Structure formats: C-alpha cells, structure tokens
C-alpha positions as CSV (number, residue, x, y, z in Angstrom):
1,X,0.0,0.0,0.0
2,X,3.0,2.3,0.7
3,X,4.2,1.8,-2.8
4,X,0.8,3.0,-4.2
5,X,0.7,6.0,-2.0
6,X,4.1,7.0,-3.0
7,X,3.4,6.7,-6.8
8,X,0.9,9.6,-6.9
9,X,-1.3,10.3,-9.9
10,X,1.0,8.5,-12.4
11,X,0.6,5.4,-10.2
12,X,-3.1,5.6,-10.3
13,X,-3.0,5.7,-14.0
14,X,-0.6,2.6,-14.1
15,X,-2.9,0.8,-11.8
16,X,-5.8,1.6,-14.0
17,X,-3.9,0.1,-17.0
18,X,-3.3,-2.9,-14.8
19,X,-7.0,-3.2,-14.3
20,X,-7.7,-3.0,-17.9
21,X,-5.2,-5.8,-18.6
22,X,-6.8,-8.0,-16.0
23,X,-10.3,-7.3,-17.5
24,X,-8.9,-8.0,-21.1
25,X,-7.3,-11.3,-19.8
26,X,-10.7,-12.3,-18.6
27,X,-12.4,-11.4,-21.8
28,X,-9.8,-13.5,-23.7
29,X,-10.1,-16.6,-21.6
30,X,-14.0,-16.4,-21.6
31,X,-14.1,-16.2,-25.4
32,X,-15.6,-12.7,-25.4
33,X,-13.0,-11.3,-27.7
34,X,-10.5,-12.3,-30.4
35,X,-7.5,-13.6,-28.6
36,X,-4.8,-12.3,-31.0
37,X,-6.2,-8.7,-30.8
38,X,-6.5,-8.9,-27.0
39,X,-2.9,-10.1,-26.8
40,X,-1.6,-7.3,-28.8
41,X,-3.6,-4.9,-26.6
42,X,-2.1,-6.5,-23.5
43,X,1.5,-6.0,-24.8
44,X,0.6,-2.4,-25.7
45,X,-0.9,-1.6,-22.3
46,X,2.1,-3.3,-20.5
47,X,4.7,-1.3,-22.4
48,X,2.7,1.8,-21.9
49,X,2.7,1.2,-18.1
50,X,6.4,0.8,-18.0
51,X,6.9,4.1,-20.0
52,X,4.6,5.8,-17.7
53,X,6.5,4.4,-14.8
54,X,9.8,5.8,-16.1
55,X,8.0,9.1,-16.8
56,X,6.8,9.2,-13.1
57,X,10.4,8.3,-12.1
58,X,11.8,11.3,-13.9
59,X,9.3,13.6,-12.5
60,X,9.9,12.2,-9.0
61,X,13.6,12.7,-9.4
62,X,13.2,16.3,-10.6
63,X,10.9,17.1,-7.6
64,X,13.2,15.3,-5.1
65,X,16.4,17.0,-6.3
66,X,14.6,20.4,-6.0
67,X,13.8,19.6,-2.4
68,X,17.4,18.2,-1.6
69,X,18.9,21.5,-3.3
70,X,16.8,23.6,-0.9
71,X,18.2,22.1,2.3
72,X,21.5,23.3,3.9
73,X,22.7,19.8,4.9
74,X,22.0,16.9,2.8
75,X,20.9,14.0,4.9
76,X,21.5,10.6,3.2
77,X,18.2,9.2,4.6
78,X,16.4,12.1,2.7
79,X,18.2,11.0,-0.4
80,X,17.3,7.4,0.0
81,X,13.8,8.1,0.6
82,X,13.6,10.4,-2.4
83,X,15.0,7.8,-4.6
84,X,12.6,5.1,-3.3
85,X,9.6,7.3,-3.8
86,X,10.6,8.1,-7.3
87,X,11.2,4.5,-8.3
88,X,7.7,3.3,-7.1
89,X,6.2,4.2,-10.3
90,X,8.8,2.1,-12.3
91,X,8.0,-0.9,-10.0
92,X,4.3,-0.6,-10.5
93,X,4.8,-0.3,-14.4
94,X,7.0,-3.4,-14.5
95,X,4.4,-5.2,-12.3
96,X,1.7,-4.3,-14.8
97,X,4.0,-5.4,-17.6
98,X,4.5,-8.8,-15.8
99,X,0.7,-9.3,-15.6
100,X,0.3,-8.4,-19.2
101,X,3.0,-10.8,-20.4
102,X,1.6,-13.6,-18.3
103,X,-1.8,-12.9,-19.8
104,X,-0.3,-12.8,-23.4
105,X,1.5,-16.0,-22.8
106,X,-1.7,-17.7,-21.4
107,X,-3.9,-16.4,-24.3
108,X,-1.4,-17.5,-27.0
109,X,-0.5,-20.9,-25.7
110,X,-3.6,-22.3,-24.0
111,X,-7.2,-22.9,-24.9
112,X,-8.9,-23.0,-28.2
113,X,-7.1,-21.9,-31.3
114,X,-3.7,-23.1,-30.3
115,X,-1.5,-25.6,-32.0
116,X,-0.2,-27.3,-28.9
117,X,-0.7,-31.0,-29.0
118,X,-1.5,-32.8,-25.8
119,X,1.3,-34.9,-24.4
120,X,0.7,-38.6,-24.7
C-alpha cells in the first residue's frame, strides 16, 4: 500500500492500466473477444505502463532534487527516501508489464485456437 501511496497520480494511471489488462485477460479466456487482438492490446498496455513508470520516475527525481537542493545539509536518509519514492512508479509499471506478459502467454499458448498438441 505504501508503494501505491508514493506513486501519486502516475501510479493511479498505471494501476488503471493494470486493471484494464486483467479485464482483457478475462475477456480473452472467456471467449468474449479475439484472442490475438487482446494479446496485442495487453502488450501495448504493459509497455505503456512501463513508459509511464519511467516518466513518473523522472518527475519524481526532478521534484526530489529540488527539495534536496533547498536544504542546507543533505541527509543521506532524505536522499534514500526520495529515490525510493521516485522508483515506485517504475516498480508498478513493471508489475503491470508482468501481468500483461503472463496474460499474453496464457492467451497464445492455451485454450482454443492453439496448435499445442496434448502430451501422450
């Protein structure tokens, strides 16, 4: 929960992309959509989440450095906390990408329409 609180508005957008990915995975496995199109969409949303994560990281570093420059004495704990907060969006973005990749793999290599032969 701390990770989500630290990620701010960009983190909420990334979580929304993650929710969209989960819904699309459900649509693909229940047969309510074309699996190939859903798979391509999952990869798009996953990559978009990582890009937004890096954008949030860049903004976070910029804000954190502004705060650090205003202080007279730089506390290493302050720097560590600033880096952790700025990286939280990247962690969320890679988490959404992981979910999207697992969904893509599941949609492409399981269920109807696959060429995988059952083991005998």
